Every structure is written in C-alpha cells, then in structure tokens.
C-alpha positions in Angstrom: 0.9 -16.5 14.4 2.8 -14.1 12.2 2.3 -10.6 11.0 2.4 -8.0 8.6 2.8 -4.6 8.3 1.6 -2.5 5.3 2.5 1.2 4.4 1.6 3.0 1.6 1.6 6.5 0.3 5.2 7.5 1.2 5.8 10.3 -1.2 9.1 10.6 -0.6 10.9 13.5 -2.6 13.7 15.7 -3.1 14.3 19.1 -1.5 13.6 21.2 -4.6 10.1 19.8 -4.3 7.8 22.8 -4.9 5.5 21.8 -2.1 8.2 21.7 0.6 6.9 18.1 1.5 10.4 16.5 1.9 11.8 16.9 5.6 8.1 16.2 6.6 7.4 13.0 4.2 10.6 11.7 5.5 10.4 12.0 8.6 6.9 10.5 9.0 8.1 7.5 7.1 10.8 7.2 9.8 8.4 7.5 12.9 6.3 4.7 10.8 8.9 2.5 10.6 10.4 3.0 13.8 7.2 2.2 15.3 6.6 -1.2 13.1 10.1 -2.2 14.3 9.0 -2.0 18.1 6.2 -4.2 17.5 6.0 -7.2 19.4 6.1 -9.4 17.6 8.0 -7.9 15.0 6.2 -8.3 11.4 8.1 -10.8 9.2 7.5 -8.5 6.4 6.6 -5.0 5.5 4.4 -4.6 2.1 4.6 -1.2 0.4 1.3 -0.7 -1.6 2.6 2.2 -4.1 3.6 5.5 -4.1 6.7 5.2 -2.7 7.7 8.3 -4.2 6.1 11.8 -5.0 7.1 12.4 -8.9 8.3 9.2 -10.2 11.8 10.7 -10.9 15.1 8.6 -10.3 16.4 10.8 -7.8 13.4 10.9 -5.4 14.2 6.6 -5.2 17.5 7.7 -4.7 16.1 9.6 -1.5 14.1 6.7 -0.3 17.0 4.5 -1.0 18.9 6.3 1.5 16.6 6.8 4.2 15.7 2.5 4.3 19.4 2.2 4.7 18.7 2.6 8.2 15.9 0.0 8.0 17.3 -3.5 6.7 16.0 -5.8 9.4 12.8 -6.6 8.2 12.2 -7.3 4.3 10.2 -5.0 1.9 7.9 -6.3 -1.0 7.2 -3.3 -2.9 4.3 -2.3 -5.7 3.8 0.5 -8.0 1.2 3.8 -7.2 0.3 6.3 -9.6 3.1 8.7 -8.4 5.5 6.0 -9.3 7.0 5.4 -12.5 8.4 1.3 -13.6 11.9 2.7 -15.2 13.4 4.9 -12.7 12.4 2.5 -9.8 13.8 -0.3 -11.3 16.8 1.8 -12.1 17.8 2.9 -8.5 16.4 -0.7 -7.1 17.4 -3.0 -9.7 15.8 -6.4 -9.6 18.1 -8.9 -7.8 20.8 -6.4 -7.8 19.8 -4.8 -4.0 18.4 -6.2 -0.7 16.7 -3.1 0.4 13.0 -3.3 -1.8 12.2 -7.1 -2.7 9.6 -7.2 -6.3 9.4 -8.7 -9.6 8.4 -8.2 -12.9 5.8 -10.4 -14.8 6.9 -10.7 -18.8 4.9 -7.8 -19.6 7.0 -5.6 -17.1 4.2 -4.7 -14.7 5.5 -5.3 -11.2 3.3 -8.1 -10.1 4.6 -11.1 -8.3 4.1 -13.8 -5.5 6.0 -14.6 -2.6 5.2 -17.5 0.1 5.3 -17.1 3.6 4.6 -19.7 6.1 1.2 -20.8 5.0 0.4 -17.5 3.8 0.9 -16.1 -0.2 1.7 -12.4 -1.2 0.4 -11.5 -4.7 1.1 -7.9 -5.7 -1.0 -6.3 -8.5 0.4 -3.6 -10.6 -2.6 -0.9 -10.9 -0.2 1.6 -12.5 -1.6 3.6 -15.4 2.1 4.7 -17.2 1.8 6.0 -20.5 4.7 7.1 -22.3 6.8 7.8 -19.1 4.0 9.7 -17.9 1.9 8.4 -14.6 -1.8 8.8 -14.7 -3.9 9.2 -11.9 -6.4 6.8 -12.2 -5.9 3.3 -11.8 -5.3 0.7 -14.2 -5.4 -3.1 -14.6 -5.4 -4.0 -18.3 -6.1 -7.5 -20.1 -2.3 -8.8 -19.7 -2.4 -8.0 -16.4 -5.5 -9.7 -15.4 -4.5 -12.9 -17.4 -1.2 -12.8 -14.7 -3.7 -12.4 -11.7 -5.9 -15.8 -13.5 -2.9 -17.5 -13.8 -1.4 -16.7 -10.8 -4.4 -17.7 -8.5 -5.3 -20.5 -10.6 -2.2 -22.4 -10.0 -2.2 -22.9 -6.4 -6.3 -22.3 -5.4 -6.0 -24.0 -1.9 -2.8 -21.3 -0.8 -4.4 -18.5 1.2 -3.4 -15.4 -0.4 -3.5 -11.5 0.1 -3.6 -9.5 -2.7 -1.8 -6.0 -2.7 -2.5 -3.5 -4.8 -2.6 0.3 -5.0 -5.7 1.5 -6.1 -8.8 0.4 -4.2 -11.2 -0.6 -6.5 -14.3 0.5 -4.9 -15.4 4.4 -4.1 -14.6 5.7 -0.7 -16.9 8.5 -0.6 -14.5 11.1 -0.9 -16.1 12.6 -4.0 -12.9 14.4 -5.4 -10.6 11.3 -5.3 -13.4 9.1 -6.4 -15.6 10.8 -9.2 -13.0 10.6 -12.0 -13.0 6.9 -12.3 -13.4 4.6 -15.0 -14.8 1.3 -13.8 -13.9 -0.5 -16.3 -10.4 -2.1 -15.2 -12.3 -2.3 -12.0 -14.9 -4.8 -13.8 -11.5 -6.4 -15.1 -10.4 -7.4 -11.5 -13.9 -8.0 -10.1 -14.1 -11.0 -12.7 -10.3 -12.2 -11.9 -11.2 -12.0 -8.1 -14.6 -13.5 -7.7 -15.6 -17.2 -6.2 -11.5 -17.1 -5.2 -11.9 -18.6 -1.9 -8.1 -18.3 -1.2 -8.2 -14.7 -0.9 -8.2 -13.8 2.6 -8.0 -9.8 2.0 -7.0 -7.1 -0.7 -4.9 -4.7 0.5 -4.3 -1.1 -1.0 -3.5 2.6 -0.3 -4.0 5.9 -2.7 -6.8 7.3 -0.7 -4.4 8.3 2.4 -7.2 7.2 4.9 -8.3 4.0 6.2 -11.5 1.9 5.3 -12.9 -1.1 4.7 -15.1 -2.3 2.0 -16.5 -5.1 -0.1 -15.7 -6.0 -3.6 -16.5 -9.1 -5.8 -17.2 -11.1 -2.7 -13.8 -10.1 -1.3 -12.9 -7.7 1.9 -10.8 -4.6 0.8 -8.4 -2.6 3.5 -7.3 0.6 2.4 -4.6 1.5 5.0 -3.4 5.1 5.9 -0.5 6.9 4.1 2.7 7.6 6.3 2.6 10.8 4.4 -0.3 13.4 5.3 -4.1 12.3 5.2 -7.3 13.2 3.1 -9.6 15.0 5.1 -12.9 13.0 5.7 -15.5 14.8 4.0 -18.1 12.8 2.3 -20.0 15.6 0.8 -20.0 16.4 -3.1 -18.0 18.8 -4.4 -17.8 20.9 -8.0 -14.2 19.7 -10.0 -14.5 22.9 -11.8 -15.3 25.1 -9.1 -13.0 25.5 -6.0 -14.9 25.9 -2.8 -11.7 26.5 0.1 -12.4 23.5 1.1 -10.0 21.5 3.3 -9.0 18.3 1.4 -5.9 17.4 3.4 -5.1 17.1 7.0 -1.6 16.6 9.3 -3.4 13.6 11.0 -0.5 11.3 12.3 1.5 9.0 10.2 -0.1 5.4 9.8 -0.2 1.9 8.4 -1.8 -1.4 8.7 -0.9 -4.4 10.5 -2.4 -7.7 9.1 -2.2 -10.7 11.6 -2.3 -14.2 10.2 -3.3 -16.9 12.8 -5.1 -20.3 12.6 -6.1 -19.4 9.0 -7.8 -16.4 10.3 -6.8 -12.7 8.8 -7.4 -9.7 10.9 -6.5 -6.2 9.9 -5.2 -3.5 12.8 -4.9 0.1 11.5 -2.3 1.7 13.7 -0.6 5.5 13.8 2.8 6.8 14.6 5.2 7.8 16.7 4.3 5.7 19.2 2.3 7.3 22.6 3.3 7.1 25.9 1.8 4.1 28.2 -1.6 4.9 29.8 -2.1 2.0 31.8 0.5 -1.2 32.5 0.1 -4.9 33.4 0.9 -4.9 37.2 -1.8 -7.0 38.4 -3.0 -10.3 36.9 -6.1 -10.7 34.7 -7.1 -13.8 36.4 -6.6 -14.8 39.8 -4.4 -18.1 40.5 
C-alpha cells in the first residue's frame, strides 16, 4: 500500500498583495504540509495540482521556493492552474535544475508529463489558458494537449493511471464559478479519457472545495484548497449584480490523500492542522 497527498490552490503571494493574504496563505500551507509529513504511513509523493501562486509572478514563486525549503522530505510533483504562468514558474523552478518541485514539459511547452510509481502512473495535464503572458480564469485543453494525452495513455494502456489537472471538467453547482465555462475543452478531454480503463481517478482543484463527480466514465475528485475555501451555496446568482452573499470562507485548510492498495484507489479528504486526539487504542478490538 502506498499513498499520495494532493495539495491545490496554494495562492502563495507577496507582502504587497492587495488582499493582504500572504501570511494567511503561507501559514495554511505550512499547516497542511506539516500534517502530511506526520501522516502514517508517510506519503511517497505530494501532487500539487495548480494555482501554486496568486498572480503568476516570479516574486511569488520565489516566496513559494523559500517556504518549501523547510519541506524537502517528500517529492512534490507540480502542475499549472489558472493563477500560474509557465515562464515565471520555470524561471524560479528550472526544469532539472532544482529539487523542490518536480515536473516536465511536452514538446509544445505545456507542463504535461508522466511519472511511474510502484504499479501506478501519474499523468499531469496542463489546463492553463495563458495568452500573451496573462492567465485566463477558465480552463483550456487544446488539440496539441489532447494529442499528447492520447499518445501518453495509449503508450502503456495496461498501467494503472492517476490523471491530475487543475480545472474540474464538470460543473460543481457553485454557480459563479461554473457559469462562465465554455465546454469545448471539456468535450475534447472527454474524447481523450473515455474508455480508458486504466484510469483510476482524475484529481483536480480550482473549486477550493472537495466534491466528486463522474466524467466520460471516469471519477473526478476535486480537492479542497490549502488557502481559503469556497462557500457552499448552490443557488443561482446574477453575475452582473452583486447581492452581498458570502463567496469565500475561512474553513480549515485541506488536502486529499489517495491510497493505492491491491489495485484499488481510495481517496480521503482531510483538514489541517491536526486536531487533538479524542480516543486512544488502549483495549483490543478482538479478544485473543
């Protein structure tokens, strides 16, 4: 049995952040990483599924680099979210030139790669829509990315596989996050993953809240954010007329833990920091 921790939506930033969220987001990420390091057994890897920083600036990635210097005992495999930018990310975390974040790029420069573990493969998918050095809110999955994914999944069709991406390809029901979606890229992704029996999960983030859904015959598992969470309000909203509703909430920082055991992948959702124990194992569960 092996486990993989998933973190997402870190939104690490700088002291001059207009929302004054640096100290909060730093502390929440430290809480999550500390909790992960104390898990038993310790995960073999951490999968960071995007929105590593808030504005995509090199200064923010450098803040993340400094924070991660205290957590080098578990390899972290990184992907891109809609708040990231590929150039500044690779400037601070050069491919092959550092050991804090592991990743690769395909021939078109997308942060897409695969990594083999013991009996299980991670395939990272890049859904960042970046245009002229600026990130867009919605996801993207162009024909070039789809071609890479089709080749990658087809190359070893028997290897059990976890797909990781930032944007969930399904609606969450949180209307203001879903309503602006163009579903062209989701249809392209569906064509790439349907009938792929080796896929065990499509782990993602972006929604700052845990939820599960089905997509093209696959399981979608969205992880909570290490930063603040979205308020669970499934009523419709007029995107042009603010109504004063709460949209983000200071719920605890969260992460997911994916357990691979006997060819079955099980996903747990956890919060950080750890709570004090309530009951201890002082009596046998089964009498001798």
